[in-house]
PQR file of N, CA, C, O and H, with PARSE charges and radii, in Angstrom:
ATOM      1  N   UNK A   1      60.364 -18.528 350.663 -0.4000 1.5000
ATOM      2  CA  UNK A   1      61.645 -17.866 350.638 -0.0000 2.0000
ATOM      3  C   UNK A   1      62.910 -18.424 349.659  0.5500 1.7000
ATOM      4  O   UNK A   1      62.975 -19.649 349.554 -0.5500 1.4000
ATOM      5  N   UNK A   2      63.746 -17.758 349.059 -0.4000 1.5000
ATOM      6  CA  UNK A   2      63.964 -18.607 347.625 -0.0000 2.0000
ATOM      7  C   UNK A   2      65.861 -18.704 348.072  0.5500 1.7000
ATOM      8  O   UNK A   2      66.127 -18.083 349.101 -0.5500 1.4000
ATOM      9  H   UNK A   2      63.693 -16.763 349.144  0.4000 1.0000
ATOM     10  N   UNK A   3      66.886 -19.300 347.490 -0.4000 1.5000
ATOM     11  CA  UNK A   3      67.696 -19.564 347.987 -0.0000 2.0000
ATOM     12  C   UNK A   3      68.573 -18.683 346.993  0.5500 1.7000
ATOM     13  O   UNK A   3      69.706 -18.205 347.033 -0.5500 1.4000
ATOM     14  H   UNK A   3      66.670 -19.805 346.654  0.4000 1.0000
ATOM     15  N   UNK A   4      67.826 -18.689 346.347 -0.4000 1.5000
ATOM     16  CA  UNK A   4      68.821 -16.875 345.326 -0.0000 2.0000
ATOM     17  C   UNK A   4      69.156 -15.480 346.323  0.5500 1.7000
ATOM     18  O   UNK A   4      69.851 -14.466 346.254 -0.5500 1.4000
ATOM     19  H   UNK A   4      66.906 -19.078 346.315  0.4000 1.0000
ATOM     20  N   UNK A   5      68.557 -15.880 346.921 -0.4000 1.5000
ATOM     21  CA  UNK A   5      68.463 -15.016 347.853 -0.0000 2.0000
ATOM     22  C   UNK A   5      69.546 -14.574 348.819  0.5500 1.7000
ATOM     23  O   UNK A   5      69.836 -13.379 348.867 -0.5500 1.4000
ATOM     24  H   UNK A   5      67.993 -16.704 346.978  0.4000 1.0000
ATOM     25  N   UNK A   6      70.203 -15.514 349.642 -0.4000 1.5000
ATOM     26  CA  UNK A   6      70.908 -15.985 350.888 -0.0000 2.0000
ATOM     27  C   UNK A   6      71.952 -16.065 349.664  0.5500 1.7000
ATOM     28  O   UNK A   6      72.856 -16.447 350.408 -0.5500 1.4000
ATOM     29  H   UNK A   6      69.967 -16.485 349.603  0.4000 1.0000
ATOM     30  N   UNK A   7      72.533 -16.023 348.495 -0.4000 1.5000
ATOM     31  CA  UNK A   7      73.688 -16.684 347.679 -0.0000 2.0000
ATOM     32  C   UNK A   7      74.147 -14.984 347.661  0.5500 1.7000
ATOM     33  O   UNK A   7      74.931 -14.417 348.422 -0.5500 1.4000
ATOM     34  H   UNK A   7      71.800 -15.712 347.891  0.4000 1.0000
ATOM     35  N   UNK A   8      73.256 -14.337 346.360 -0.4000 1.5000
ATOM     36  CA  UNK A   8      72.660 -12.880 346.131 -0.0000 2.0000
ATOM     37  C   UNK A   8      73.429 -12.382 347.688  0.5500 1.7000
ATOM     38  O   UNK A   8      74.634 -12.230 347.492 -0.5500 1.4000
ATOM     39  H   UNK A   8      72.619 -14.797 345.742  0.4000 1.0000
ATOM     40  N   UNK A   9      73.161 -12.187 348.691 -0.4000 1.5000
ATOM     41  CA  UNK A   9      73.289 -11.414 350.172 -0.0000 2.0000
ATOM     42  C   UNK A   9      74.904 -11.682 350.266  0.5500 1.7000
ATOM     43  O   UNK A   9      75.773 -10.815 350.358 -0.5500 1.4000
ATOM     44  H   UNK A   9      72.181 -12.310 348.850  0.4000 1.0000
ATOM     45  N   UNK A  10      75.122 -13.376 350.211 -0.4000 1.5000
ATOM     46  CA  UNK A  10      76.110 -14.000 350.549 -0.0000 2.0000
ATOM     47  C   UNK A  10      77.363 -13.136 349.994  0.5500 1.7000
ATOM     48  O   UNK A  10      78.332 -12.481 350.377 -0.5500 1.4000
ATOM     49  H   UNK A  10      74.417 -14.080 350.137  0.4000 1.0000
ATOM     50  N   UNK A  11      76.426 -13.747 348.391 -0.4000 1.5000
ATOM     51  CA  UNK A  11      78.222 -13.238 346.955 -0.0000 2.0000
ATOM     52  C   UNK A  11      78.778 -10.861 346.965  0.5500 1.7000
ATOM     53  O   UNK A  11      79.599 -10.101 346.450 -0.5500 1.4000
ATOM     54  H   UNK A  11      75.638 -14.279 348.081  0.4000 1.0000
ATOM     55  N   UNK A  12      77.325 -10.815 348.144 -0.4000 1.5000
ATOM     56  CA  UNK A  12      77.489  -9.551 348.334 -0.0000 2.0000
ATOM     57  C   UNK A  12      77.977  -8.747 349.574  0.5500 1.7000
ATOM     58  O   UNK A  12      78.275  -7.596 349.895 -0.5500 1.4000
ATOM     59  H   UNK A  12      76.659 -11.432 348.562  0.4000 1.0000
ATOM     60  N   UNK A  13      77.881 -10.126 350.141 -0.4000 1.5000
ATOM     61  CA  UNK A  13      79.096  -9.945 351.678 -0.0000 2.0000
ATOM     62  C   UNK A  13      80.282  -9.404 351.053  0.5500 1.7000
ATOM     63  O   UNK A  13      81.012  -8.422 351.188 -0.5500 1.4000
ATOM     64  H   UNK A  13      77.639 -11.061 349.881  0.4000 1.0000
ATOM     65  N   UNK A  14      80.165 -10.692 350.125 -0.4000 1.5000
ATOM     66  CA  UNK A  14      81.876 -11.204 349.903 -0.0000 2.0000
ATOM     67  C   UNK A  14      82.531 -10.118 349.162  0.5500 1.7000
ATOM     68  O   UNK A  14      83.614  -9.625 349.478 -0.5500 1.4000
ATOM     69  H   UNK A  14      79.572 -11.489 350.015  0.4000 1.0000
ATOM     70  N   UNK A  15      81.646  -9.699 347.932 -0.4000 1.5000
ATOM     71  CA  UNK A  15      82.467  -9.053 347.584 -0.0000 2.0000
ATOM     72  C   UNK A  15      82.839  -7.468 348.082  0.5500 1.7000
ATOM     73  O   UNK A  15      83.726  -6.878 347.466 -0.5500 1.4000
ATOM     74  H   UNK A  15      80.766 -10.100 347.676  0.4000 1.0000
ATOM     75  N   UNK A  16      81.913  -6.569 349.582 -0.4000 1.5000
ATOM     76  CA  UNK A  16      82.050  -5.637 350.333 -0.0000 2.0000
ATOM     77  C   UNK A  16      83.478  -6.271 350.767  0.5500 1.7000
ATOM     78  O   UNK A  16      84.609  -5.832 350.558 -0.5500 1.4000
ATOM     79  H   UNK A  16      81.192  -7.049 350.082  0.4000 1.0000
ATOM     80  N   UNK A  17      83.014  -7.573 351.512 -0.4000 1.5000
ATOM     81  CA  UNK A  17      84.452  -7.602 352.896 -0.0000 2.0000
ATOM     82  C   UNK A  17      86.156  -7.454 352.156  0.5500 1.7000
ATOM     83  O   UNK A  17      87.112  -6.857 352.651 -0.5500 1.4000
ATOM     84  H   UNK A  17      82.095  -7.930 351.682  0.4000 1.0000
ATOM     85  N   UNK A  18      86.103  -8.250 350.777 -0.4000 1.5000
ATOM     86  CA  UNK A  18      86.612  -8.549 349.961 -0.0000 2.0000
ATOM     87  C   UNK A  18      87.920  -7.139 349.951  0.5500 1.7000
ATOM     88  O   UNK A  18      89.130  -7.108 350.176 -0.5500 1.4000
ATOM     89  H   UNK A  18      85.326  -8.735 350.375  0.4000 1.0000
ATOM     90  N   UNK A  19      86.789  -6.019 349.530 -0.4000 1.5000
ATOM     91  CA  UNK A  19      86.530  -4.327 348.507 -0.0000 2.0000
ATOM     92  C   UNK A  19      86.967  -3.784 350.032  0.5500 1.7000
ATOM     93  O   UNK A  19      88.110  -3.366 349.848 -0.5500 1.4000
ATOM     94  H   UNK A  19      85.806  -6.044 349.347  0.4000 1.0000
ATOM     95  N   UNK A  20      86.668  -3.599 351.307 -0.4000 1.5000
ATOM     96  CA  UNK A  20      87.070  -3.477 352.101 -0.0000 2.0000
ATOM     97  C   UNK A  20      88.483  -3.549 352.845  0.5500 1.7000
ATOM     98  O   UNK A  20      88.774  -2.433 353.278 -0.5500 1.4000
ATOM     99  H   UNK A  20      85.739  -3.939 351.457  0.4000 1.0000
ATOM    100  N   UNK A  21      89.312  -4.378 353.088 -0.4000 1.5000
ATOM    101  CA  UNK A  21      90.518  -4.718 352.873 -0.0000 2.0000
ATOM    102  C   UNK A  21      91.357  -4.440 352.220  0.5500 1.7000
ATOM    103  O   UNK A  21      92.471  -3.953 352.415 -0.5500 1.4000
ATOM    104  H   UNK A  21      89.076  -5.284 352.737  0.4000 1.0000
ATOM    105  N   UNK A  22      90.607  -4.883 351.060 -0.4000 1.5000
ATOM    106  CA  UNK A  22      92.596  -4.545 349.745 -0.0000 2.0000
ATOM    107  C   UNK A  22      92.055  -2.522 350.160  0.5500 1.7000
ATOM    108  O   UNK A  22      93.010  -2.005 350.740 -0.5500 1.4000
ATOM    109  H   UNK A  22      89.703  -5.278 350.902  0.4000 1.0000
ATOM    110  N   UNK A  23      91.208  -1.782 350.029 -0.4000 1.5000
ATOM    111  CA  UNK A  23      91.155  -0.328 350.186 -0.0000 2.0000
ATOM    112  C   UNK A  23      91.771  -0.218 351.851  0.5500 1.7000
ATOM    113  O   UNK A  23      92.805   0.450 351.838 -0.5500 1.4000
ATOM    114  H   UNK A  23      90.432  -2.202 349.558  0.4000 1.0000
ATOM    115  N   UNK A  24      91.409  -0.692 353.251 -0.4000 1.5000
ATOM    116  CA  UNK A  24      91.945  -0.089 354.068 -0.0000 2.0000
ATOM    117  C   UNK A  24      93.676  -0.694 354.694  0.5500 1.7000
ATOM    118  O   UNK A  24      94.229  -0.493 355.776 -0.5500 1.4000
ATOM    119  H   UNK A  24      90.569  -1.235 353.261  0.4000 1.0000
ATOM    120  N   UNK A  25      94.185  -1.569 353.319 -0.4000 1.5000
ATOM    121  CA  UNK A  25      95.373  -1.652 353.270 -0.0000 2.0000
ATOM    122  C   UNK A  25      95.917  -0.789 352.035  0.5500 1.7000
ATOM    123  O   UNK A  25      97.085  -0.871 351.654 -0.5500 1.4000
ATOM    124  H   UNK A  25      93.736  -1.732 352.441  0.4000 1.0000
ATOM    125  N   UNK A  26      95.073  -0.051 351.516 -0.4000 1.5000
ATOM    126  CA  UNK A  26      95.944   1.137 350.411 -0.0000 2.0000
ATOM    127  C   UNK A  26      95.893   2.598 351.498  0.5500 1.7000
ATOM    128  O   UNK A  26      96.247   3.733 351.180 -0.5500 1.4000
ATOM    129  H   UNK A  26      94.124   0.016 351.826  0.4000 1.0000
ATOM    130  N   UNK A  27      95.587   2.351 352.242 -0.4000 1.5000
ATOM    131  CA  UNK A  27      94.986   3.700 353.531 -0.0000 2.0000
ATOM    132  C   UNK A  27      93.883   4.852 352.952  0.5500 1.7000
ATOM    133  O   UNK A  27      94.026   6.075 352.943 -0.5500 1.4000
ATOM    134  H   UNK A  27      95.299   1.429 352.501  0.4000 1.0000
ATOM    135  N   UNK A  28      92.281   3.728 352.280 -0.4000 1.5000
ATOM    136  CA  UNK A  28      91.710   4.563 351.670 -0.0000 2.0000
ATOM    137  C   UNK A  28      90.254   4.348 352.749  0.5500 1.7000
ATOM    138  O   UNK A  28      89.222   4.062 352.142 -0.5500 1.4000
ATOM    139  H   UNK A  28      92.165   2.735 352.287  0.4000 1.0000
ATOM    140  N   UNK A  29      90.157   4.467 354.185 -0.4000 1.5000
ATOM    141  CA  UNK A  29      89.663   4.292 355.168 -0.0000 2.0000
ATOM    142  C   UNK A  29      87.979   4.223 354.500  0.5500 1.7000
ATOM    143  O   UNK A  29      87.074   3.388 354.483 -0.5500 1.4000
ATOM    144  H   UNK A  29      90.996   4.699 354.678  0.4000 1.0000
ATOM    145  N   UNK A  30      88.240   5.930 353.878 -0.4000 1.5000
ATOM    146  CA  UNK A  30      86.592   6.745 354.082 -0.0000 2.0000
ATOM    147  C   UNK A  30      85.633   6.326 353.215  0.5500 1.7000
ATOM    148  O   UNK A  30      84.402   6.317 353.222 -0.5500 1.4000
ATOM    149  H   UNK A  30      88.975   6.608 353.892  0.4000 1.0000
ATOM    150  N   UNK A  31      87.275   5.662 351.778 -0.4000 1.5000
ATOM    151  CA  UNK A  31      85.912   4.318 350.595 -0.0000 2.0000
ATOM    152  C   UNK A  31      85.758   3.562 351.477  0.5500 1.7000
ATOM    153  O   UNK A  31      84.871   3.945 352.240 -0.5500 1.4000
ATOM    154  H   UNK A  31      88.275   5.669 351.772  0.4000 1.0000
ATOM    155  N   UNK A  32      86.310   2.433 351.815 -0.4000 1.5000
ATOM    156  CA  UNK A  32      86.131   1.091 352.577 -0.0000 2.0000
ATOM    157  C   UNK A  32      85.025   1.123 353.591  0.5500 1.7000
ATOM    158  O   UNK A  32      84.585   0.123 354.157 -0.5500 1.4000
ATOM    159  H   UNK A  32      87.031   2.121 351.195  0.4000 1.0000
ATOM    160  N   UNK A  33      84.490   2.719 353.827 -0.4000 1.5000
ATOM    161  CA  UNK A  33      83.269   3.212 354.158 -0.0000 2.0000
ATOM    162  C   UNK A  33      82.371   3.325 354.228  0.5500 1.7000
ATOM    163  O   UNK A  33      81.663   3.243 355.231 -0.5500 1.4000
ATOM    164  H   UNK A  33      84.847   3.532 353.367  0.4000 1.0000
ATOM    165  N   UNK A  34      82.026   3.617 352.879 -0.4000 1.5000
ATOM    166  CA  UNK A  34      81.858   4.059 352.755 -0.0000 2.0000
ATOM    167  C   UNK A  34      81.017   2.663 351.501  0.5500 1.7000
ATOM    168  O   UNK A  34      79.864   2.313 351.249 -0.5500 1.4000
ATOM    169  H   UNK A  34      82.602   3.684 352.064  0.4000 1.0000
ATOM    170  N   UNK A  35      82.408   2.263 351.033 -0.4000 1.5000
ATOM    171  CA  UNK A  35      81.425   0.416 350.016 -0.0000 2.0000
ATOM    172  C   UNK A  35      80.780   0.010 350.847  0.5500 1.7000
ATOM    173  O   UNK A  35      79.676  -0.355 350.441 -0.5500 1.4000
ATOM    174  H   UNK A  35      83.345   2.547 351.237  0.4000 1.0000
ATOM    175  N   UNK A  36      81.049  -0.188 352.548 -0.4000 1.5000
ATOM    176  CA  UNK A  36      80.660  -1.255 352.876 -0.0000 2.0000
ATOM    177  C   UNK A  36      79.600  -0.618 352.946  0.5500 1.7000
ATOM    178  O   UNK A  36      78.721  -1.466 352.793 -0.5500 1.4000
ATOM    179  H   UNK A  36      81.946   0.109 352.878  0.4000 1.0000
ATOM    180  N   UNK A  37      78.705   1.269 353.214 -0.4000 1.5000
ATOM    181  CA  UNK A  37      77.222   1.263 353.474 -0.0000 2.0000
ATOM    182  C   UNK A  37      76.919   1.290 352.175  0.5500 1.7000
ATOM    183  O   UNK A  37      75.775   1.625 351.867 -0.5500 1.4000
ATOM    184  H   UNK A  37      79.419   1.958 353.338  0.4000 1.0000
ATOM    185  N   UNK A  38      77.905   0.933 351.115 -0.4000 1.5000
ATOM    186  CA  UNK A  38      76.572   0.516 349.970 -0.0000 2.0000
ATOM    187  C   UNK A  38      76.307  -0.935 350.216  0.5500 1.7000
ATOM    188  O   UNK A  38      75.114  -1.239 350.264 -0.5500 1.4000
ATOM    189  H   UNK A  38      78.834   0.661 351.365  0.4000 1.0000
ATOM    190  N   UNK A  39      77.177  -1.885 350.381 -0.4000 1.5000
ATOM    191  CA  UNK A  39      76.629  -3.221 350.209 -0.0000 2.0000
ATOM    192  C   UNK A  39      75.677  -3.538 351.831  0.5500 1.7000
ATOM    193  O   UNK A  39      75.226  -4.585 352.298 -0.5500 1.4000
ATOM    194  H   UNK A  39      78.145  -1.639 350.342  0.4000 1.0000
ATOM    195  N   UNK A  40      75.660  -1.999 352.383 -0.4000 1.5000
ATOM    196  CA  UNK A  40      73.908  -2.917 352.966 -0.0000 2.0000
ATOM    197  C   UNK A  40      73.294  -2.332 352.531  0.5500 1.7000
ATOM    198  O   UNK A  40      72.407  -2.984 351.978 -0.5500 1.4000
ATOM    199  H   UNK A  40      76.027  -1.150 352.004  0.4000 1.0000
ATOM    200  N   UNK A  41      73.153  -0.886 352.364 -0.4000 1.5000
ATOM    201  CA  UNK A  41      72.656  -0.303 351.298 -0.0000 2.0000
ATOM    202  C   UNK A  41      71.208  -1.244 350.359  0.5500 1.7000
ATOM    203  O   UNK A  41      69.983  -1.281 350.239 -0.5500 1.4000
ATOM    204  H   UNK A  41      73.873  -0.357 352.812  0.4000 1.0000
ATOM    205  N   UNK A  42      72.290  -1.776 349.962 -0.4000 1.5000
ATOM    206  CA  UNK A  42      72.216  -3.140 348.704 -0.0000 2.0000
ATOM    207  C   UNK A  42      71.530  -4.209 349.129  0.5500 1.7000
ATOM    208  O   UNK A  42      70.422  -4.643 348.812 -0.5500 1.4000
ATOM    209  H   UNK A  42      73.285  -1.746 350.060  0.4000 1.0000
ATOM    210  N   UNK A  43      72.306  -4.557 349.858 -0.4000 1.5000
ATOM    211  CA  UNK A  43      71.656  -5.710 350.922 -0.0000 2.0000
ATOM    212  C   UNK A  43      69.742  -4.997 351.507  0.5500 1.7000
ATOM    213  O   UNK A  43      68.741  -5.677 351.278 -0.5500 1.4000
ATOM    214  H   UNK A  43      73.206  -4.204 350.116  0.4000 1.0000
ATOM    215  N   UNK A  44      69.678  -3.931 352.056 -0.4000 1.5000
ATOM    216  CA  UNK A  44      68.606  -4.163 352.698 -0.0000 2.0000
ATOM    217  C   UNK A  44      67.399  -3.660 352.166  0.5500 1.7000
ATOM    218  O   UNK A  44      66.412  -3.376 352.844 -0.5500 1.4000
ATOM    219  H   UNK A  44      70.490  -3.379 352.242  0.4000 1.0000
ATOM    220  N   UNK A  45      67.522  -3.524 350.580 -0.4000 1.5000
ATOM    221  CA  UNK A  45      66.958  -3.161 349.464 -0.0000 2.0000
ATOM    222  C   UNK A  45      66.328  -4.388 349.112  0.5500 1.7000
ATOM    223  O   UNK A  45      65.213  -4.316 348.597 -0.5500 1.4000
ATOM    224  H   UNK A  45      68.324  -3.755 350.029  0.4000 1.0000
ATOM    225  N   UNK A  46      67.052  -5.931 349.372 -0.4000 1.5000
ATOM    226  CA  UNK A  46      66.410  -6.702 348.884 -0.0000 2.0000
ATOM    227  C   UNK A  46      65.935  -7.622 350.212  0.5500 1.7000
ATOM    228  O   UNK A  46      65.231  -8.628 350.299 -0.5500 1.4000
ATOM    229  H   UNK A  46      67.958  -5.990 349.791  0.4000 1.0000
ATOM    230  N   UNK A  47      66.510  -6.967 351.008 -0.4000 1.5000
ATOM    231  CA  UNK A  47      65.453  -7.630 352.258 -0.0000 2.0000
ATOM    232  C   UNK A  47      63.701  -6.496 352.730  0.5500 1.7000
ATOM    233  O   UNK A  47      62.695  -6.845 353.348 -0.5500 1.4000
ATOM    234  H   UNK A  47      67.083  -6.150 350.937  0.4000 1.0000
ATOM    235  N   UNK A  48      64.018  -5.322 352.166 -0.4000 1.5000
ATOM    236  CA  UNK A  48      62.797  -5.557 351.953 -0.0000 2.0000
ATOM    237  C   UNK A  48      61.897  -5.666 350.866  0.5500 1.7000
ATOM    238  O   UNK A  48      60.679  -5.826 350.932 -0.5500 1.4000
ATOM    239  H   UNK A  48      64.835  -5.039 351.664  0.4000 1.0000
ATOM    240  N   UNK A  49      62.721  -5.549 349.701 -0.4000 1.5000
ATOM    241  CA  UNK A  49      61.360  -6.147 348.514 -0.0000 2.0000
ATOM    242  C   UNK A  49      61.400  -7.224 349.596  0.5500 1.7000
ATOM    243  O   UNK A  49      60.936  -6.811 350.658 -0.5500 1.4000
ATOM    244  H   UNK A  49      63.711  -5.420 349.647  0.4000 1.0000
ATOM    245  N   UNK A  50      61.738  -8.233 349.619 -0.4000 1.5000
ATOM    246  CA  UNK A  50      61.123  -9.429 349.715 -0.0000 2.0000
ATOM    247  C   UNK A  50      59.484  -9.671 351.592  0.5500 1.7000
ATOM    248  O   UNK A  50      58.628 -10.458 351.998 -0.5500 1.4000
ATOM    249  H   UNK A  50      62.115  -8.569 348.755  0.4000 1.0000
ATOM    250  N   UNK A  51      60.299  -7.964 352.037 -0.4000 1.5000
ATOM    251  CA  UNK A  51      59.409  -8.474 352.871 -0.0000 2.0000
ATOM    252  C   UNK A  51      57.562  -7.705 352.557  0.5500 1.7000
ATOM    253  O   UNK A  51      56.486  -7.947 353.105 -0.5500 1.4000
ATOM    254  H   UNK A  51      60.994  -7.325 351.707  0.4000 1.0000
ATOM    255  N   UNK A  52      57.935  -6.791 351.487 -0.4000 1.5000
ATOM    256  CA  UNK A  52      57.021  -6.220 351.533 -0.0000 2.0000
ATOM    257  C   UNK A  52      55.661  -7.466 350.438  0.5500 1.7000
ATOM    258  O   UNK A  52      54.433  -7.409 350.504 -0.5500 1.4000
ATOM    259  H   UNK A  52      58.809  -6.594 351.043  0.4000 1.0000
ATOM    260  N   UNK A  53      56.641  -8.574 349.438 -0.4000 1.5000
ATOM    261  CA  UNK A  53      56.368  -9.737 348.861 -0.0000 2.0000
ATOM    262  C   UNK A  53      55.049 -10.134 349.643  0.5500 1.7000
ATOM    263  O   UNK A  53      53.883 -10.325 349.296 -0.5500 1.4000
ATOM    264  H   UNK A  53      57.639  -8.621 349.384  0.4000 1.0000
ATOM    265  N   UNK A  54      55.826 -10.184 351.010 -0.4000 1.5000
ATOM    266  CA  UNK A  54      55.431 -11.173 352.400 -0.0000 2.0000
ATOM    267  C   UNK A  54      53.511 -10.247 352.901  0.5500 1.7000
ATOM    268  O   UNK A  54      52.388 -10.534 353.315 -0.5500 1.4000
ATOM    269  H   UNK A  54      56.773 -10.029 351.292  0.4000 1.0000
ATOM    270  N   UNK A  55      54.027  -9.534 352.625 -0.4000 1.5000
ATOM    271  CA  UNK A  55      53.382  -8.342 353.579 -0.0000 2.0000
ATOM    272  C   UNK A  55      51.883  -8.710 352.349  0.5500 1.7000
ATOM    273  O   UNK A  55      50.951  -9.445 352.675 -0.5500 1.4000
ATOM    274  H   UNK A  55      54.939  -9.301 352.289  0.4000 1.0000
ATOM    275  N   UNK A  56      51.972  -8.083 351.116 -0.4000 1.5000
ATOM    276  CA  UNK A  56      51.380  -8.572 349.998 -0.0000 2.0000
ATOM    277  C   UNK A  56      50.501 -10.074 350.144  0.5500 1.7000
ATOM    278  O   UNK A  56      49.361 -10.295 350.554 -0.5500 1.4000
ATOM    279  H   UNK A  56      52.730  -7.487 350.851  0.4000 1.0000
ATOM    280  N   UNK A  57      51.383 -10.821 349.709 -0.4000 1.5000
ATOM    281  CA  UNK A  57      50.968 -12.622 350.045 -0.0000 2.0000
ATOM    282  C   UNK A  57      49.952 -12.169 351.061  0.5500 1.7000
ATOM    283  O   UNK A  57      48.874 -11.932 350.514 -0.5500 1.4000
ATOM    284  H   UNK A  57      52.309 -10.642 349.377  0.4000 1.0000
ATOM    285  N   UNK A  58      49.944 -11.931 352.631 -0.4000 1.5000
ATOM    286  CA  UNK A  58      49.518 -12.078 353.805 -0.0000 2.0000
ATOM    287  C   UNK A  58      48.284 -10.903 353.001  0.5500 1.7000
ATOM    288  O   UNK A  58      47.422 -11.408 352.283 -0.5500 1.4000
ATOM    289  H   UNK A  58      50.819 -12.123 353.075  0.4000 1.0000
ATOM    290  N   UNK A  59      48.299  -9.973 353.122 -0.4000 1.5000
ATOM    291  CA  UNK A  59      46.980  -9.425 352.710 -0.0000 2.0000
ATOM    292  C   UNK A  59      46.353 -10.527 351.683  0.5500 1.7000
ATOM    293  O   UNK A  59      45.373 -11.048 352.217 -0.5500 1.4000
ATOM    294  H   UNK A  59      48.999  -9.562 353.705  0.4000 1.0000
ATOM    295  N   UNK A  60      46.499 -10.830 350.926 -0.4000 1.5000
ATOM    296  CA  UNK A  60      46.400 -11.531 349.489 -0.0000 2.0000
ATOM    297  C   UNK A  60      44.888 -12.744 350.299  0.5500 1.7000
ATOM    298  O   UNK A  60      43.748 -13.077 349.974 -0.5500 1.4000
ATOM    299  H   UNK A  60      47.295 -10.407 350.493  0.4000 1.0000
ATOM    300  N   UNK A  61      45.599 -12.940 351.149 -0.4000 1.5000
ATOM    301  CA  UNK A  61      45.594 -14.717 352.070 -0.0000 2.0000
ATOM    302  C   UNK A  61      44.532 -14.373 352.460  0.5500 1.7000
ATOM    303  O   UNK A  61      43.568 -14.986 352.002 -0.5500 1.4000
ATOM    304  H   UNK A  61      46.525 -12.669 351.412  0.4000 1.0000
ATOM    305  N   UNK A  62      44.218 -13.000 353.690 -0.4000 1.5000
ATOM    306  CA  UNK A  62      42.840 -12.992 354.537 -0.0000 2.0000
ATOM    307  C   UNK A  62      42.242 -11.955 353.801  0.5500 1.7000
ATOM    308  O   UNK A  62      41.351 -11.279 354.316 -0.5500 1.4000
ATOM    309  H   UNK A  62      45.001 -12.501 354.062  0.4000 1.0000
ATOM    310  N   UNK A  63      42.516 -11.813 352.992 -0.4000 1.5000
ATOM    311  CA  UNK A  63      41.126 -10.673 351.485 -0.0000 2.0000
ATOM    312  C   UNK A  63      40.791  -9.493 351.084  0.5500 1.7000
ATOM    313  O   UNK A  63      39.798  -8.993 350.556 -0.5500 1.4000
ATOM    314  H   UNK A  63      43.239 -12.362 352.573  0.4000 1.0000
ATOM    315  N   UNK A  64      42.508  -8.897 351.676 -0.4000 1.5000
ATOM    316  CA  UNK A  64      42.345  -7.323 352.889 -0.0000 2.0000
ATOM    317  C   UNK A  64      42.276  -6.614 351.687  0.5500 1.7000
ATOM    318  O   UNK A  64      42.151  -5.389 351.699 -0.5500 1.4000
ATOM    319  H   UNK A  64      43.315  -9.304 352.105  0.4000 1.0000
TER
END
């Protein structure tokens, strides 16, 4: 696992939390929720890509 992935996830989390706070303070709760969901989707896409790489590595290791 690459350390850059952890930094990317942390940066996305910090950015989403700041946007969430700003949007909630300005009374735009719906946009804040959508921003949170978009950040979650982006992080899940990164994690799923790494899991796919793991499965490919395991498959190549056992020769399937």
